[in-house]
C-alpha positions, 0 to 999 in steps of 0.5 A, a space after each residue: 500500500 502507498 501512504 499519501 496522508 503525509 502530503 494530504 492529511 486524509 485517512 482515505 489516502 493512508 492506504 492507496 492500493 498499488 496500481 491506483 490512478 488518481 485524478 487531481 482536478 481543480 481550477 487554474 492556479 490552485 496548486 495541482 502540479 505542485 501537489 502532484 510533485 509533492 506526492 512523487 517526492 514524498 515517495 522518492 525520499 523513501 527510495 521509490 521511483 518517480 516518472 513525470 510526464 510534462 506537457 508544459 515545463 521543460 525537462 530541466 525544470 522538472 529535474 530542478 523541482 525534484 532536486 529542490 524537494 529531494 536533495 538526495 535524489 538519485 538520478 536512476 530514481 527519476 524518469 522524465 517524458 518531455 512532450 513539449 516537442 522542443 527537445 528533438 527526438 534523441 533521449 538525453 540525460 539531465 543531471 543523471 536523469 533519463 529524459 525521453 523526448 516526445 514530438 507533442 502532447 498529442 503524440 499519445 503513442 510516443 508518450 506511451 513508449 516513453 513511459 514504458 522505457 521510464 518504467 523499465 529503467 526504474 525496474 532495472 534499477 531495483 525500484 519495486 515501488 514508484 509513482 507517476 505524475 502526468 501534468 497535464 491532461 488539459 494540454 493533451 485535450 487541446 491536441 486530441 479528443 476526450 475519448 482518445 485521452 480517456 482510452 490513453 488513461 485507461 491503458 496507462 492505468 493498466 500499465 501502472 497496475 501491472 508495475 504496482 505503481 500509482 499514478 497522479 494525473 492533473 486536469 484544469 476543471 475550468 478549461 473543459 465542459 462538464 461532459 469532458 470532465 465526467 468522461 475523463 473521470 471514469 478512467 480513474 480509481 479516485 479523485 482529489 478535488 481542489 477548489 478555492 476557499 471562501 476568504 482565500 486559500 484552498 479546500 480539498 476533498 477525496 472521492 473514490 478511495 474510501 467508502 464515502 467521499 471526504 468532507 472539504 478540508 482547508 489546506 
């Protein structure tokens, strides 16, 4: 089991089953990306592997983010799939971290290949547990339709299940109509919902990972 409760204090996150995929949904500027990185970094401090699929930030920025959070991070613990289409097609190594370049956030086949290679690299380095973050599905949805993204998430969930890893995927709830959000949600085992709180700050709730949805809690 994976314990995410040190990142977000919810009992529902204390025992997350290996293979679970979690959607982190909320409006822009509510810290979804930072939360996803915190969840991965929390595992990396314990020696878990980490995979980041980035559709916006360049790979070197992702590596820097993790070095800041986990100064003792070993390069073999982290794999990055850079989907911005700006790094060419040749895999590279940044500060000891393997980076797989993909032509665009709409190249779901290329992203899948990159994830497979990253997972194989982590497995070869002896990482029996690990966490994947995909930031963000909203960017993918500007390149392709919701049914294609749903199928991609469903296939990736199966791959994570086979590896015994967990996945955290972010989506900007304000960038899509409700039907799109509902279709994408169906690909996931659970949801971390974020909203702006009255008077400032943020509130979070967890759905699908326990018998009952949690109450909103300010963070």
